[in-house]
N, C-alpha and C positions, 0 to 999 in steps of 0.2 A: 506493499499498499504507500501510498505517497504519505511524506512528510506535511503535515498544514498545522504551524506556528497559530496559528490562530486557535484550531480545538485545543491544541496544548495547552495556550491561556488559559483559554474558557476551562479548560478543565480544572487547572489551576486556583481559577476563580470562583470555580464552584467548590471547592475543596475549602477556599480562604471563607467563604462568605457562612460555607457549616462549622467553621472554628472561632467565626468571630463575633458572630450574630449572638442576639440576648434573647431570642426567642427559644422554646422548650424544642426539642431534642426532638424531630420528626415536621417541625416547624417550617415556617417561609422563609428559612435561616436568611431575613433578610438584616441588613449593613447599610449605613450611610451613602450617600452616594458619592459623596468627600472621600471614602477610604477607598470606596470600589473603584473612581476615579485612582487615585494613589496607586493603588496596587496595579490597575491594567496599566499604567502610563510607565511605572518603573518594570513592568513583566515584559510589554513592548517593547520598548528600550533595550533589555537585554538581551532582545530575541535578534533584533536588530533587522529583520525581515519584512517586519512589519511598519511600514511610513508612517509619520507623522500626522499625514491628511489622514489616511485609514484613520487610527488610533483616534482623533480629533470625530471624526465621521462617528464612528461605532459609539465613542462616547456621548455626542451627541444626542444618538438617540435612548441611547440607557439614561440620561437626563431627564427626556421628554416624558419617560413612564415611570422615573424616580417621581417626579415632581406630581403626580397624581396622588403618588401613596406616603405623602409628605417626608418626602425627599431619601427614602428609603428605597433599594436595589433589591429584589428579588429574583432568585434563584432563573425564574421563569421568564425573565425580563433577557436572558440571553441563553 
């Protein structure tokens, strides 16, 4: 199979949400958008294969969804 840096980062982000959330286990695993944005940008920067433009576009889409959930990102948003 082809290496997909985005899928790898999203898998890491799912794990981060599950670790960092204050929701009970099995819940929505919400984290604040600011935390999500910081972690995603960091991982995308390390990876180096996802452009800054792609990162900004992805995060803008996530922010629009988070804004409808009191600024919180849910795993189902990505």
